[in-house]
C-alpha positions, 0 to 999 in steps of 0.5 A: 525474537526470531520467531516473532520476526518470521511471524510478522514477515508471514503476516505482512506476506499473506496480507500482501498476496491477498491484497494483490489478489484484490487488485487482479480480480476487483470488480471495479476501479474503486475496489482496485484503487483501495486494494492498491492504498492497502498494498502501498500501506503494507509496504510502508509498514514493512519498510518502517518495520525493517527500520526499527528492527535493524535500527537505521533510517536509511530507508526513510527517504523511500518511505516518503516516496511510496507515501507521496505515491500512494496520496497522489495515486488516490487523488488522481483515481478519485478525480478520474472516477468523478469525471467518468461518472459525470460529476463536477469538476 
């Protein structure tokens, strides 16, 4: 079980580093927005995995807050890009 957990942690860490790299070097704001959504999804997955491994639900409110921030952030960026590109209200 310990080896499996180590592999899972390494996979999540590598995915997070690659996502942060895309946020930093993304050529457009939409690339950065998608990468930030992926990073928030990774955080949600890590929190969910931690809850399952340790058999508790203490971090469930944090999980819900991170999910809400992701949704509202995506909507805000989409509205900003639509207005900047001359789209409709």
